[in-house]
C-alpha positions as CSV (number, residue, x, y, z in Angstrom):
1,M,-4.2,10.8,-10.1
2,K,-6.1,12.4,-6.8
3,R,-8.2,9.4,-7.3
4,R,-5.5,7.1,-7.1
5,Y,-3.5,9.0,-4.2
6,K,-7.1,9.1,-2.3
7,A,-7.3,5.2,-2.8
8,M,-3.5,4.6,-1.9
9,N,-4.3,6.4,1.3
10,I,-7.3,4.4,2.2
11,M,-5.9,0.9,1.4
12,L,-2.8,2.0,3.3
13,V,-5.1,3.0,6.1
14,I,-7.2,0.4,6.1
15,G,-4.4,-2.5,5.8
16,V,-2.1,-0.7,8.6
17,S,-4.9,0.1,11.0
18,L,-6.1,-3.5,10.8
19,W,-2.9,-5.3,11.2
20,I,-2.5,-3.3,14.3
21,I,-5.8,-4.3,15.8
22,E,-5.5,-7.8,14.9
23,T,-1.6,-8.4,16.1
24,V,-2.8,-6.5,19.5
25,F,-6.4,-8.5,19.6
26,F,-4.0,-12.0,18.9
27,L,-1.1,-10.9,21.3
28,I,-3.9,-10.2,24.2
29,R,-5.7,-13.5,23.2
30,D,-2.5,-16.4,22.7
31,G,0.4,-14.2,24.1
32,W,3.9,-13.3,22.3
33,H,4.5,-15.7,19.0
34,M,6.5,-15.5,16.4
35,K,4.2,-17.0,13.6
36,A,0.4,-16.8,13.2
37,I,-1.2,-20.0,14.5
38,S,-4.5,-19.9,14.5
39,S,-6.6,-19.8,11.5
40,E,-8.4,-16.8,12.1
41,E,-5.4,-14.9,12.3
42,Q,-3.9,-16.3,9.2
43,M,-7.2,-14.8,7.3
44,L,-6.8,-11.3,9.0
45,D,-3.0,-11.4,8.3
46,Y,-3.3,-12.3,4.5
47,I,-6.5,-9.6,4.5
48,S,-4.2,-7.2,5.8
49,E,-1.0,-7.7,3.3
50,T,-4.0,-7.5,0.5
51,F,-4.9,-3.8,1.2
52,I,-1.0,-3.2,1.9
53,N,-0.2,-4.6,-1.2
54,I,-2.9,-2.7,-2.9
55,G,-1.5,0.4,-1.1
56,I,1.7,-0.4,-2.7
57,I,1.1,-1.0,-6.1
58,L,-1.1,2.5,-6.3
59,F,1.9,3.8,-4.9
60,A,4.1,2.7,-7.8
61,S,1.6,3.6,-10.4
62,M,1.3,7.3,-9.1
63,L,5.4,7.4,-9.1
64,L,5.6,6.3,-12.8
65,S,2.9,8.2,-13.6
66,I,5.0,11.4,-12.2
67,V,8.6,10.1,-14.0
68,K,6.3,10.0,-17.5
69,M,5.5,13.2,-16.8
70,F,8.9,14.4,-16.0
71,V,9.7,12.4,-19.5
72,N,7.2,14.3,-21.1
73,A,8.4,17.6,-20.2
74,K,11.9,16.5,-20.9
75,T,11.4,15.5,-24.3
76,T,8.9,18.8,-25.2
77,E,11.7,21.0,-23.6
78,I,14.3,19.1,-26.1
79,S,12.4,19.1,-29.2
80,V,11.5,22.4,-29.0
81,E,14.9,23.9,-29.0
82,P,15.8,24.7,-32.5
């Protein structure tokens, strides 16, 4: 679980950092706009979204592991009682 936590943190930090950097860069270069207007911006958006999505998936898998531990602990408690 520690390895997933570290990987999740790395993915989220890289994704959010890349998103902030590219947003600031393209705001300065192209000005305010609602959609990505250049292919470079679309590509960087896709890359940062991928990092963030991987981080979210790792977070969800960690939550499922924690729920699984609680369920196993509850079933162990129930089965131990006479």
